[in-house]
DSSP file (Angstrom, degrees, kcal/mol; ACC not computed):
  #  RESIDUE AA STRUCTURE BP1 BP2  ACC     N-H-->O    O-->H-N    N-H-->O    O-->H-N    TCO  KAPPA ALPHA  PHI   PSI    X-CA   Y-CA   Z-CA
    1    1 A X              0   0    0      0, 0.0     2,-0.6     0, 0.0    46,-0.5   0.000 360.0 360.0 360.0 140.4  -39.5   16.9  -13.1
    2    2 A X        -     0   0    0      1,-0.1     3,-0.4    44,-0.1    44,-0.0  -0.898 360.0-173.7-120.7  97.0  -41.1   13.5  -12.5
    3    3 A X  S    S+     0   0    0     -2,-0.6     2,-0.5     1,-0.2    -1,-0.1   0.781  78.8  43.9 -67.8 -25.2  -44.3   14.1  -10.5
    4    4 A X    >   +     0   0    0      1,-0.2     3,-1.4     2,-0.0    -1,-0.2  -0.699  59.6 167.9-121.7  79.7  -45.0   10.3  -10.1
    5    5 A X  T 3  S+     0   0    0     -2,-0.5    -1,-0.2    -3,-0.4    30,-0.1   0.881  79.3  53.5 -54.9 -40.0  -41.8    8.4   -9.2
    6    6 A X  T 3  S+     0   0    0     25,-0.1    -1,-0.3    26,-0.0    25,-0.1   0.499  78.6 124.2 -80.1  -8.1  -43.7    5.2   -8.3
    7    7 A X    <   -     0   0    0     -3,-1.4    -3,-0.0     1,-0.1     0, 0.0  -0.303  60.5-138.7 -62.2 142.3  -45.7    5.0  -11.6
    8    8 A X  S    S+     0   0    0     23,-0.0     2,-0.5     2,-0.0    -1,-0.1   0.584  73.7  98.1 -78.2 -10.5  -45.3    1.7  -13.3
    9    9 A X        +     0   0    0     39,-0.0     2,-0.4    41,-0.0    39,-0.2  -0.675  44.8 160.0 -86.9 121.0  -45.0    3.3  -16.8
   10   10 A X        -     0   0    0     -2,-0.5     2,-0.6    37,-0.1    37,-0.1  -0.984  24.5-166.0-137.5 135.2  -41.5    3.8  -18.2
   11   11 A X        +     0   0    0     -2,-0.4     2,-0.3     2,-0.0    -2,-0.0  -0.958  26.8 168.6-110.7 114.9  -40.3    4.2  -21.7
   12   12 A X        -     0   0    0     -2,-0.6     2,-0.6    33,-0.1     3,-0.1  -0.833  44.1-107.3-127.3 158.0  -36.5    3.7  -21.9
   13   13 A X    >>  -     0   0    0     -2,-0.3     4,-2.6     1,-0.1     3,-0.6  -0.796  33.7-144.8 -81.9 118.4  -33.8    3.3  -24.5
   14   14 A X  H 3> S+     0   0    0     -2,-0.6     4,-2.3     1,-0.3     5,-0.2   0.882  93.8  58.7 -65.0 -37.4  -33.0   -0.4  -24.1
   15   15 A X  H 34 S+     0   0    0      1,-0.2     4,-0.4     2,-0.2    -1,-0.3   0.865 113.6  40.3 -58.4 -35.3  -29.2    0.0  -24.8
   16   16 A X  H X4 S+     0   0    0     -3,-0.6     3,-1.1     1,-0.2     4,-0.4   0.908 112.8  53.2 -81.9 -39.5  -28.9    2.4  -21.9
   17   17 A X  H >< S+     0   0    0     -4,-2.6     3,-1.4     1,-0.2     4,-0.3   0.778  96.8  66.0 -64.9 -27.0  -31.2    0.5  -19.6
   18   18 A X  G >< S+     0   0    0     -4,-2.3     3,-0.7     1,-0.2     4,-0.4   0.797  92.0  66.4 -62.1 -26.9  -29.3   -2.7  -20.0
   19   19 A X  G <  S+     0   0    0     -3,-1.1    -1,-0.2    -4,-0.4    -2,-0.2   0.784 107.4  39.0 -63.0 -22.2  -26.4   -1.0  -18.2
   20   20 A X  G X> S+     0   0    0     -3,-1.4     3,-1.9    -4,-0.4     4,-0.6   0.360  80.0 104.2-112.4   5.0  -28.5   -0.8  -15.1
   21   21 A X  G X4 S+     0   0    0     -3,-0.7     3,-1.3    -4,-0.3    -1,-0.1   0.842  76.4  63.3 -55.2 -39.7  -30.2   -4.2  -15.1
   22   22 A X  G 34 S+     0   0    0     -4,-0.4    -1,-0.3     1,-0.3    -2,-0.1   0.650 100.1  53.6 -61.5 -18.3  -27.8   -5.5  -12.4
   23   23 A X  G <4 S+     0   0    0     -3,-1.9    -1,-0.3     2,-0.1     2,-0.2   0.603  82.4 109.2 -90.3 -14.0  -29.2   -2.9  -10.0
   24   24 A X    <<  -     0   0    0     -3,-1.3     2,-0.1    -4,-0.6     6,-0.1  -0.455  57.2-150.0 -72.5 126.5  -32.9   -3.9  -10.4
   25   25 A X        -     0   0    0     -2,-0.2     2,-0.3     1,-0.1     5,-0.1  -0.461  24.4-100.2 -88.4 164.4  -34.4   -5.6   -7.3
   26   26 A X  S    S+     0   0    0     -2,-0.1     2,-0.3     3,-0.1     3,-0.2  -0.631  86.8  35.7 -72.4 138.2  -37.2   -8.2   -7.3
   27   27 A X  S >  S-     0   0    0     -2,-0.3     3,-0.9     1,-0.2    -2,-0.0  -0.719 109.1 -36.9 119.9-173.8  -40.4   -6.5   -6.5
   28   28 A X  T >  S+     0   0    0     -2,-0.3     3,-0.7     1,-0.2     4,-0.3   0.641 112.7  72.1 -69.8 -20.2  -42.3   -3.4   -6.9
   29   29 A X  T 3>  +     0   0    0     -3,-0.2     4,-2.4     1,-0.2    -1,-0.2   0.414  63.6  98.2 -86.4   7.4  -39.3   -0.9   -6.6
   30   30 A X  H <> S+     0   0    0     -3,-0.9     4,-2.4     2,-0.2     5,-0.2   0.869  81.0  53.9 -65.1 -33.4  -37.8   -1.6  -10.0
   31   31 A X  H <> S+     0   0    0     -3,-0.7     4,-2.1     2,-0.2    -1,-0.2   0.940 112.3  45.2 -59.1 -42.7  -39.5    1.5  -11.7
   32   32 A X  H  > S+     0   0    0     -4,-0.3     4,-2.4     1,-0.2     5,-0.2   0.948 113.9  50.4 -68.9 -48.1  -38.1    3.8   -8.9
   33   33 A X  H  X S+     0   0    0     -4,-2.4     4,-2.3     1,-0.2    -2,-0.2   0.926 111.2  45.2 -58.1 -50.7  -34.6    2.2   -9.2
   34   34 A X  H  X S+     0   0    0     -4,-2.4     4,-1.9     1,-0.2    -1,-0.2   0.886 114.5  51.3 -66.2 -40.1  -34.2    2.5  -13.0
   35   35 A X  H  X S+     0   0    0     -4,-2.1     4,-1.9    -5,-0.2    -1,-0.2   0.857 112.1  44.6 -63.5 -37.2  -35.5    6.1  -12.8
   36   36 A X  H  X S+     0   0    0     -4,-2.4     4,-3.0     2,-0.2     5,-0.2   0.861 110.8  54.1 -72.6 -34.1  -33.1    7.1  -10.2
   37   37 A X  H  X S+     0   0    0     -4,-2.3     4,-1.7    -5,-0.2    -2,-0.2   0.875 109.3  50.0 -62.5 -38.7  -30.3    5.3  -12.0
   38   38 A X  H  X>S+     0   0    0     -4,-1.9     5,-2.5     2,-0.2     4,-0.6   0.915 112.7  45.2 -63.4 -45.0  -31.1    7.3  -15.1
   39   39 A X  H ><5S+     0   0    0     -4,-1.9     3,-1.3     1,-0.2    -2,-0.2   0.953 113.5  49.5 -64.9 -42.9  -31.1   10.6  -13.2
   40   40 A X  H 3<5S+     0   0    0     -4,-3.0    -1,-0.2     1,-0.3    -2,-0.2   0.871 108.2  52.9 -67.1 -31.2  -27.8    9.8  -11.4
   41   41 A X  H 3<5S-     0   0    0     -4,-1.7    -1,-0.3    -5,-0.2    -2,-0.2   0.544 120.0-110.8 -78.9  -6.4  -26.1    8.8  -14.6
   42   42 A X  T <<5 +     0   0    0     -3,-1.3     2,-0.2    -4,-0.6    -3,-0.2   0.646  68.4 143.9  86.0  18.8  -27.1   12.1  -16.1
   43   43 A X      < -     0   0    0     -5,-2.5    -1,-0.3    -6,-0.2     2,-0.3  -0.581  54.7-105.1 -86.9 158.1  -29.6   10.9  -18.7
   44   44 A X        -     0   0    0     -2,-0.2     2,-0.4     2,-0.0    -1,-0.1  -0.585  32.1-167.8 -80.7 144.3  -32.7   12.8  -19.4
   45   45 A X        -     0   0    0     -2,-0.3     2,-0.5   -33,-0.0   -33,-0.1  -0.988   1.4-168.7-129.7 120.5  -35.9   11.5  -18.0
   46   46 A X        -     0   0    0     -2,-0.4     2,-0.5   -44,-0.0   -44,-0.1  -0.939  17.1-136.0-118.1 135.7  -39.2   12.9  -19.3
   47   47 A X        -     0   0    0     -2,-0.5     2,-0.6   -46,-0.5   -37,-0.1  -0.773  18.0-167.3 -87.5 126.7  -42.5   12.2  -17.5
   48   48 A X        -     0   0    0     -2,-0.5     2,-0.1   -39,-0.2   -39,-0.0  -0.954  13.1-143.1-119.7 107.2  -45.3   11.4  -19.9
   49   49 A X        -     0   0    0     -2,-0.6     2,-0.3     1,-0.0    -2,-0.0  -0.382  22.0-176.3 -66.6 146.7  -48.7   11.4  -18.3
   50   50 A X        -     0   0    0     -2,-0.1     2,-0.5   -41,-0.0   -41,-0.0  -0.975  25.6-118.6-141.5 155.2  -51.2    8.8  -19.5
   51   51 A X        -     0   0    0     -2,-0.3     2,-0.4     0, 0.0    -2,-0.0  -0.829  31.9-179.0 -93.4 133.4  -54.7    8.0  -18.9
   52   52 A X        -     0   0    0     -2,-0.5     3,-0.1     1,-0.0    -2,-0.0  -0.953  33.0 -96.4-126.1 147.3  -55.6    4.6  -17.4
   53   53 A X        -     0   0    0     -2,-0.4     3,-0.1     1,-0.1    -1,-0.0  -0.243  54.5 -83.7 -57.8 152.1  -58.9    3.0  -16.6
   54   54 A X        -     0   0    0      1,-0.1     2,-0.2     0, 0.0    -1,-0.1  -0.151  54.6 -95.7 -51.3 149.2  -60.1    3.2  -13.0
   55   55 A X        -     0   0    0     -3,-0.1     2,-0.6     1,-0.0    -1,-0.1  -0.493  32.6-148.6 -72.9 132.3  -58.7    0.5  -10.8
   56   56 A X        -     0   0    0     -2,-0.2     2,-0.2    -3,-0.1    -1,-0.0  -0.904  67.5  -1.7 -99.0 124.6  -61.0   -2.6  -10.3
   57   57 A X  S    S-     0   0    0     -2,-0.6     2,-0.3     2,-0.0    -2,-0.0  -0.498 102.4 -47.0  96.1-167.1  -60.6   -4.1   -7.0
   58   58 A X        -     0   0    0     -2,-0.2    -2,-0.1     1,-0.1     2,-0.0  -0.727  56.8 -94.1-109.1 159.6  -58.3   -3.0   -4.3
   59   59 A X        -     0   0    0     -2,-0.3    -1,-0.1     1,-0.1    -2,-0.0  -0.338  17.5-146.2 -65.5 147.7  -54.6   -2.1   -4.1
   60   60 A X        +     0   0    0      2,-0.1     2,-0.4    -2,-0.0    -1,-0.1   0.443  69.9 104.1 -92.3  -2.4  -52.1   -4.8   -3.2
   61   61 A X        -     0   0    0      4,-0.0     2,-0.6     5,-0.0    -2,-0.1  -0.694  56.4-160.2 -82.4 130.8  -49.9   -2.2   -1.4
   62   62 A X     >> -     0   0    0     -2,-0.4     4,-4.2     1,-0.1     5,-0.6  -0.966   8.2-150.9-113.9 111.3  -50.2   -2.6    2.3
   63   63 A X  H  >5S+     0   0    0     -2,-0.6     4,-1.5     1,-0.2     5,-0.2   0.862  95.0  43.6 -53.3 -41.5  -48.9    0.7    4.2
   64   64 A X  H  >5S+     0   0    0      1,-0.2     4,-0.6     2,-0.2    -1,-0.2   0.906 124.8  33.7 -76.3 -37.8  -47.8   -1.1    7.4
   65   65 A X  H  >5S+     0   0    0      2,-0.1     4,-0.6     1,-0.1    -2,-0.2   0.844 128.7  34.5 -87.2 -37.4  -46.1   -4.1    5.5
   66   66 A X  H  X5S+     0   0    0     -4,-4.2     4,-2.9     2,-0.1    -3,-0.2   0.736 102.2  74.3 -92.2 -18.9  -44.8   -2.3    2.5
   67   67 A X  H  X<S+     0   0    0     -4,-1.5     4,-2.4    -5,-0.6     5,-0.2   0.925  98.9  43.3 -57.7 -51.9  -44.0    1.1    4.0
   68   68 A X  H  X S+     0   0    0     -4,-0.6     4,-2.9     1,-0.2    -1,-0.2   0.919 113.6  53.8 -53.9 -46.1  -40.8    0.0    5.8
   69   69 A X  H  X S+     0   0    0     -4,-0.6     4,-2.8     1,-0.2    -2,-0.2   0.909 108.1  48.7 -60.7 -45.3  -39.8   -1.9    2.8
   70   70 A X  H  X S+     0   0    0     -4,-2.9     4,-2.5     1,-0.2    -1,-0.2   0.919 111.2  50.1 -63.4 -43.6  -40.2    1.2    0.5
   71   71 A X  H  X S+     0   0    0     -4,-2.4     4,-2.4     2,-0.2    -1,-0.2   0.892 111.5  49.3 -63.7 -36.8  -38.2    3.3    3.0
   72   72 A X  H  X S+     0   0    0     -4,-2.9     4,-2.8     1,-0.2    -2,-0.2   0.947 110.0  50.6 -64.1 -44.9  -35.5    0.7    3.0
   73   73 A X  H  X S+     0   0    0     -4,-2.8     4,-2.5     2,-0.2    -2,-0.2   0.897 111.9  47.5 -57.5 -41.1  -35.5    0.6   -0.8
   74   74 A X  H  X S+     0   0    0     -4,-2.5     4,-2.8     1,-0.2    -1,-0.2   0.956 114.3  47.3 -67.4 -46.8  -35.1    4.6   -0.9
   75   75 A X  H  X S+     0   0    0     -4,-2.4     4,-2.2     2,-0.2    -2,-0.2   0.896 110.1  51.5 -65.1 -38.5  -32.3    4.4    1.6
   76   76 A X  H  X S+     0   0    0     -4,-2.8     4,-1.9     2,-0.2    -1,-0.2   0.913 112.6  48.0 -59.6 -44.6  -30.6    1.5   -0.4
   77   77 A X  H  X S+     0   0    0     -4,-2.5     4,-2.9     2,-0.2     5,-0.5   0.909 110.3  51.3 -64.6 -42.0  -30.9    3.7   -3.5
   78   78 A X  H  X S+     0   0    0     -4,-2.8     4,-2.0     1,-0.2     7,-0.3   0.913 113.8  43.4 -60.3 -41.8  -29.5    6.7   -1.7
   79   79 A X  H  < S+     0   0    0     -4,-2.2     4,-0.4    -5,-0.2    -1,-0.2   0.809 115.9  48.6 -77.5 -28.2  -26.5    4.7   -0.5
   80   80 A X  H  < S+     0   0    0     -4,-1.9    -2,-0.2    -5,-0.2     3,-0.2   0.904 127.7  22.6 -74.7 -41.1  -26.0    3.1   -3.9
   81   81 A X  H  < S+     0   0    0     -4,-2.9     2,-0.2     1,-0.2    -3,-0.2   0.849 140.3  14.9-105.4 -36.3  -26.1    6.3   -5.9
   82   82 A X    ><  +     0   0    0     -4,-2.0     3,-1.2    -5,-0.5     4,-0.4  -0.658  65.8 169.5-137.2  83.1  -25.3    9.2   -3.5
   83   83 A X  T >> S+     0   0    0     -4,-0.4     4,-2.7     1,-0.3     3,-0.7   0.707  70.2  66.9 -65.4 -26.2  -23.8    7.7   -0.5
   84   84 A X  H 3> S+     0   0    0      1,-0.2     4,-1.9     2,-0.2     5,-0.4   0.780  89.3  67.6 -73.2 -20.7  -22.6   10.9    1.1
   85   85 A X  H <4 S+     0   0    0     -3,-1.2     4,-0.2    -7,-0.3    -1,-0.2   0.732 114.4  30.8 -67.8 -23.4  -26.3   12.0    1.6
   86   86 A X  H <> S+     0   0    0     -3,-0.7     4,-1.0    -4,-0.4    -2,-0.2   0.810 123.3  43.9 -98.9 -38.3  -26.5    9.3    4.0
   87   87 A X  H  X S+     0   0    0     -4,-2.7     4,-3.2     2,-0.2     5,-0.3   0.863 106.4  60.1 -70.3 -46.4  -23.0    9.1    5.4
   88   88 A X  H  X S+     0   0    0     -4,-1.9     4,-3.0    -5,-0.3     5,-0.2   0.963 106.6  42.4 -54.6 -62.4  -22.3   12.8    5.9
   89   89 A X  H  > S+     0   0    0     -5,-0.4     4,-2.3    -4,-0.2    -1,-0.2   0.908 117.0  48.3 -59.2 -44.5  -25.2   13.6    8.3
   90   90 A X  H  X S+     0   0    0     -4,-1.0     4,-2.1     2,-0.2    -1,-0.2   0.936 113.3  46.5 -64.9 -48.4  -24.6   10.5   10.3
   91   91 A X  H  X S+     0   0    0     -4,-3.2     4,-3.1     1,-0.2     5,-0.2   0.918 111.8  52.3 -61.0 -43.4  -20.8   11.1   10.6
   92   92 A X  H  X S+     0   0    0     -4,-3.0     4,-2.6    -5,-0.3     5,-0.3   0.894 107.0  53.3 -59.2 -38.4  -21.4   14.8   11.5
   93   93 A X  H  X S+     0   0    0     -4,-2.3     4,-2.4    -5,-0.2     5,-0.2   0.928 112.7  43.2 -64.8 -43.2  -23.7   13.7   14.3
   94   94 A X  H  X S+     0   0    0     -4,-2.1     4,-2.9     2,-0.2     5,-0.3   0.948 116.3  47.3 -71.9 -45.3  -21.1   11.4   15.8
   95   95 A X  H  X S+     0   0    0     -4,-3.1     4,-2.5     2,-0.2     5,-0.3   0.917 117.0  42.1 -60.1 -46.0  -18.2   13.9   15.4
   96   96 A X  H  X S+     0   0    0     -4,-2.6     4,-3.5    -5,-0.2     5,-0.3   0.960 118.1  45.8 -61.0 -54.1  -20.2   16.8   16.9
   97   97 A X  H  X S+     0   0    0     -4,-2.4     4,-2.0    -5,-0.3    -2,-0.2   0.924 118.8  41.1 -59.5 -47.5  -21.7   14.8   19.7
   98   98 A X  H  X S+     0   0    0     -4,-2.9     4,-1.8    -5,-0.2    -1,-0.2   0.870 117.4  47.4 -72.5 -32.5  -18.4   13.1   20.6
   99   99 A X  H  X S+     0   0    0     -4,-2.5     4,-2.7    -5,-0.3     5,-0.2   0.943 113.4  48.8 -63.0 -49.0  -16.4   16.3   20.2
  100  100 A X  H  X S+     0   0    0     -4,-3.5     4,-2.9    -5,-0.3    -2,-0.2   0.891 110.5  51.1 -61.7 -39.3  -18.9   18.3   22.3
  101  101 A X  H  X S+     0   0    0     -4,-2.0     4,-2.4    -5,-0.3    -1,-0.2   0.859 109.8  48.5 -69.1 -33.6  -18.9   15.7   24.9
  102  102 A X  H  X S+     0   0    0     -4,-1.8     4,-2.3     2,-0.2    -2,-0.2   0.898 112.8  49.9 -67.5 -40.2  -15.0   15.7   25.1
  103  103 A X  H  X S+     0   0    0     -4,-2.7     4,-2.2     2,-0.2    -2,-0.2   0.916 110.8  48.3 -62.2 -45.5  -15.1   19.4   25.3
  104  104 A X  H  X S+     0   0    0     -4,-2.9     4,-3.1    -5,-0.2     5,-0.4   0.957 111.6  49.8 -66.5 -45.3  -17.7   19.4   28.1
  105  105 A X  H  X>S+     0   0    0     -4,-2.4     4,-2.6     1,-0.2     6,-1.1   0.920 112.0  48.7 -51.8 -44.0  -15.8   16.8   30.1
  106  106 A X  H  <5S+     0   0    0     -4,-2.3     4,-0.5     4,-0.2    -1,-0.2   0.846 114.2  44.3 -65.4 -32.5  -12.7   18.8   29.8
  107  107 A X  H  <5S+     0   0    0     -4,-2.2    -2,-0.2    -5,-0.2    -1,-0.2   0.899 122.8  36.5 -77.0 -37.7  -14.3   22.0   30.8
  108  108 A X  H  <5S+     0   0    0     -4,-3.1    -3,-0.2    -5,-0.2    -2,-0.2   0.939 137.1   8.9 -78.1 -52.4  -16.2   20.5   33.7
  109  109 A X  T  <5S-     0   0    0     -4,-2.6    -3,-0.2    -5,-0.4    -2,-0.1   0.301  89.7-121.4-119.2  10.3  -13.9   17.9   35.2
  110  110 A X  S   <S+     0   0    0     -5,-0.6     2,-0.4    -4,-0.5    -4,-0.2   0.839  72.4 120.9  54.8  34.2  -10.6   18.4   33.5
  111  111 A X        -     0   0    0     -6,-1.1     2,-0.2    -9,-0.1    -2,-0.2  -0.981  65.3-117.8-136.1 144.2  -10.6   14.9   32.2
  112  112 A X        -     0   0    0     -2,-0.4     2,-0.7    -3,-0.1     3,-0.1  -0.580  27.3-135.7 -75.5 138.0  -10.5   13.4   28.8
  113  113 A X     >  -     0   0    0     -2,-0.2     4,-2.6     1,-0.2     5,-0.2  -0.873  13.4-168.4-102.2 115.8  -13.6   11.2   27.8
  114  114 A X  H  > S+     0   0    0     -2,-0.7     4,-1.5     1,-0.2    -1,-0.2   0.839  91.0  54.8 -66.4 -31.7  -12.8    8.0   26.2
  115  115 A X  H  > S+     0   0    0      2,-0.2     4,-2.4     1,-0.2    -1,-0.2   0.900 109.3  47.2 -62.9 -45.7  -16.5    7.6   25.2
  116  116 A X  H  > S+     0   0    0      1,-0.2     4,-2.5     2,-0.2    -2,-0.2   0.920 111.4  50.3 -62.1 -41.9  -16.5   11.0   23.5
  117  117 A X  H  X S+     0   0    0     -4,-2.6     4,-2.2     1,-0.2    -1,-0.2   0.822 109.9  52.4 -65.3 -30.3  -13.3   10.3   21.7
  118  118 A X  H  X S+     0   0    0     -4,-1.5     4,-2.4     2,-0.2    -1,-0.2   0.920 109.5  47.9 -67.6 -45.0  -14.8    7.0   20.6
  119  119 A X  H  X S+     0   0    0     -4,-2.4     4,-2.1     2,-0.2    -2,-0.2   0.912 113.8  47.6 -57.3 -51.5  -17.9    8.8   19.3
  120  120 A X  H  X S+     0   0    0     -4,-2.5     4,-1.7     1,-0.2    -2,-0.2   0.894 111.2  50.4 -61.5 -44.9  -15.7   11.4   17.4
  121  121 A X  H  X S+     0   0    0     -4,-2.2     4,-2.4     2,-0.2    -2,-0.2   0.883 108.7  51.8 -61.2 -39.9  -13.5    8.6   16.0
  122  122 A X  H  X S+     0   0    0     -4,-2.4     4,-3.0     1,-0.2     5,-0.2   0.938 109.0  52.8 -62.9 -41.3  -16.6    6.7   14.7
  123  123 A X  H  X S+     0   0    0     -4,-2.1     4,-1.7     1,-0.2    -1,-0.2   0.880 109.3  46.7 -62.7 -37.7  -17.7    9.9   13.1
  124  124 A X  H  X S+     0   0    0     -4,-1.7     4,-2.3     2,-0.2    -1,-0.2   0.878 112.2  51.6 -69.7 -38.0  -14.4   10.3   11.3
  125  125 A X  H  X S+     0   0    0     -4,-2.4     4,-2.5     1,-0.2    -2,-0.2   0.947 109.6  48.7 -67.6 -49.2  -14.5    6.7   10.2
  126  126 A X  H  X S+     0   0    0     -4,-3.0     4,-2.4     2,-0.2    -1,-0.2   0.838 109.6  54.1 -60.2 -36.6  -18.0    7.0    8.7
  127  127 A X  H  X S+     0   0    0     -4,-1.7     4,-2.8    -5,-0.2     5,-0.2   0.962 111.1  44.3 -55.5 -56.0  -16.9   10.2    6.9
  128  128 A X  H  X S+     0   0    0     -4,-2.3     4,-2.1     1,-0.2    -2,-0.2   0.866 112.9  51.7 -67.4 -35.4  -14.1    8.4    5.3
  129  129 A X  H  X S+     0   0    0     -4,-2.5     4,-3.0     2,-0.2    -1,-0.2   0.930 110.6  49.7 -59.4 -42.0  -16.3    5.4    4.5
  130  130 A X  H  X S+     0   0    0     -4,-2.4     4,-2.8     2,-0.2    -2,-0.2   0.909 109.1  49.8 -60.2 -44.5  -18.8    7.7    2.9
  131  131 A X  H  X S+     0   0    0     -4,-2.8     4,-1.9     2,-0.2    -1,-0.2   0.875 113.3  47.9 -65.3 -36.1  -16.1    9.5    0.7
  132  132 A X  H  X S+     0   0    0     -4,-2.1     4,-2.4    -5,-0.2    -2,-0.2   0.918 112.3  49.1 -69.3 -39.8  -14.9    6.0   -0.4
  133  133 A X  H  X S+     0   0    0     -4,-3.0     4,-2.8     2,-0.2    -2,-0.2   0.893 108.1  54.2 -59.3 -39.3  -18.5    4.9   -1.2
  134  134 A X  H  X S+     0   0    0     -4,-2.8     4,-1.8     2,-0.2    -1,-0.2   0.914 109.1  47.7 -66.5 -37.4  -19.0    8.1   -3.1
  135  135 A X  H  X S+     0   0    0     -4,-1.9     4,-2.6     2,-0.2     5,-0.2   0.937 112.0  49.9 -61.6 -45.8  -15.9    7.3   -5.3
  136  136 A X  H  X S+     0   0    0     -4,-2.4     4,-2.3     1,-0.2    -2,-0.2   0.914 110.7  50.0 -61.6 -40.6  -17.1    3.8   -5.9
  137  137 A X  H  X S+     0   0    0     -4,-2.8     4,-1.3     1,-0.2    -1,-0.2   0.858 111.8  47.4 -66.4 -33.7  -20.5    5.0   -6.9
  138  138 A X  H  X S+     0   0    0     -4,-1.8     4,-2.3     2,-0.2    -2,-0.2   0.876 111.4  51.8 -74.7 -39.8  -19.1    7.5   -9.3
  139  139 A X  H  X S+     0   0    0     -4,-2.6     4,-2.0     1,-0.2    -2,-0.2   0.878 108.3  50.8 -65.6 -35.2  -16.8    4.9  -10.8
  140  140 A X  H  X S+     0   0    0     -4,-2.3     4,-1.5    -5,-0.2    -1,-0.2   0.843 110.5  49.1 -67.9 -31.3  -19.7    2.5  -11.3
  141  141 A X  H  X S+     0   0    0     -4,-1.3     4,-1.0     2,-0.2    -2,-0.2   0.914 110.3  49.9 -72.7 -40.5  -21.7    5.2  -13.1
  142  142 A X  H  < S+     0   0    0     -4,-2.3     4,-0.3     1,-0.2    -2,-0.2   0.851 112.2  49.0 -61.9 -36.2  -18.7    6.1  -15.4
  143  143 A X  H >< S+     0   0    0     -4,-2.0     3,-0.8     1,-0.2    -1,-0.2   0.813 104.0  61.2 -75.5 -26.9  -18.3    2.4  -16.2
  144  144 A X  H 3< S+     0   0    0     -4,-1.5    -1,-0.2     1,-0.2    -2,-0.2   0.780  94.2  61.0 -65.6 -23.7  -21.9    2.1  -17.0
  145  145 A X  T 3<        0   0    0     -4,-1.0    -1,-0.2     1,-0.2    -2,-0.2   0.654 360.0 360.0 -80.9  -7.9  -21.8    4.6  -19.8
  146  146 A X    <         0   0    0     -3,-0.8    -1,-0.2    -4,-0.3    -2,-0.1   0.472 360.0 360.0 -81.1 360.0  -19.3    2.5  -21.8
């Protein structure tokens, strides 16, 4: 367990970390990115607490400005390392909503709903895209171990 994913302190084996340098963004999210990359690739990560002097001055993190950016970074990392965690719920939403609407229209007015069919088709398409993305993510991790 790593209780502080956003902590700036990391001790990494350089030859392993070099495999993930191309993933690192500019800005404050690189510690999170490298930690998640290590987790996803199956490397051990140990949290080492340390004492630091009390902060002098104010934090440079602005919740309203940096919050959406942080959420975008977490979403990007999820899509990069575990795409099905993003694609599967979205695709299921579209398939269930579209399929339910088609069945409702068939039951009520005995007519097929093109809109519902489109929604269900988008859900199937997103599922296939998620499966393909998952395979690409796994291949990237396998290649990074070499």
